[in-house]
C-alpha positions in Angstrom: 9.3 -3.6 -11.8 11.8 -4.1 -14.4 12.0 -2.8 -17.7 13.7 -4.8 -20.6 15.0 -3.5 -23.4 14.5 -5.6 -26.9 16.1 -6.1 -30.0 13.7 -6.9 -33.2 16.6 -8.0 -36.0 15.0 -9.7 -38.6 11.6 -9.6 -40.5 10.9 -12.8 -39.3 10.9 -11.8 -36.1 8.9 -8.7 -36.4 6.1 -10.5 -38.2 6.2 -13.4 -35.3 6.1 -10.6 -32.4 3.5 -8.2 -34.3 6.4 -5.2 -34.0 4.6 -2.6 -35.8 8.4 -0.7 -36.6 10.6 1.6 -33.5 10.0 2.4 -31.1 7.0 0.8 -29.3 6.2 0.5 -26.0 5.0 -2.5 -24.4 3.4 -3.1 -20.9 2.8 -6.5 -20.1 2.8 -7.5 -23.7 0.3 -4.8 -24.8 1.2 -2.1 -26.7 0.4 1.7 -25.4 -0.3 2.9 -28.6 -1.6 0.4 -30.7 -1.3 0.8 -34.4 -2.5 -1.0 -37.5 0.3 -1.6 -39.4 2.1 -4.1 -41.0 4.8 -5.7 -38.8 8.0 -4.5 -40.1 11.9 -3.0 -38.8 10.9 0.5 -39.8 10.9 3.2 -37.6 7.0 3.8 -36.3 5.7 7.3 -36.7 3.4 9.1 -34.2 1.2 11.7 -34.1 1.6 14.8 -31.6 -1.7 16.3 -29.9 -1.3 19.4 -32.6 -1.4 16.5 -35.5 2.3 16.9 -36.1 4.3 13.7 -37.0 7.3 12.5 -34.8 9.6 9.4 -34.1 8.5 9.2 -30.0 4.8 9.6 -28.7 3.9 12.3 -26.7 5.4 12.4 -23.4 2.6 13.3 -21.5 0.4 11.1 -23.5 2.7 8.2 -23.1 2.8 8.7 -19.4 -0.8 8.9 -19.2 -1.0 5.4 -20.9 1.4 4.0 -18.5 -0.5 5.3 -15.6 -3.7 3.7 -16.8 -2.2 0.6 -17.5 -0.2 0.4 -14.1 -3.2 1.3 -11.9 -5.4 -2.2 -13.6 -2.5 -4.9 -13.8 -5.3 -7.3 -13.7 -6.1 -7.0 -17.2 -2.8 -7.4 -18.5 -2.0 -10.7 -20.4 -0.5 -13.6 -18.1 -0.8 -10.9 -14.9 -0.6 -13.3 -11.3 -1.7 -12.0 -8.2 1.1 -12.9 -6.8 -0.7 -12.3 -3.1 -2.9 -15.6 -3.5 -1.2 -18.4 -1.6 0.1 -20.8 -4.6 0.4 -18.4 -7.5 3.0 -18.9 -10.2 3.3 -17.6 -13.6 
């Protein structure tokens, strides 16, 4: 598995990507904390389990969301089963 960092540098790029602010964590083009936010270059605000705002998602919640999405890779956009003969991305 590879981890990539992507910098969104312009408002136009944020709009094109539907980028809700930084930091945003994606797996397979899926936001792990979907938000109804206007695309922007602003800082993103997450809610902690106790209701306080935070610049980062709760570590345990992020880990749980990662486990959930990685346990079902076939639900990810563009997923290809490389075990099948002739599979291509």
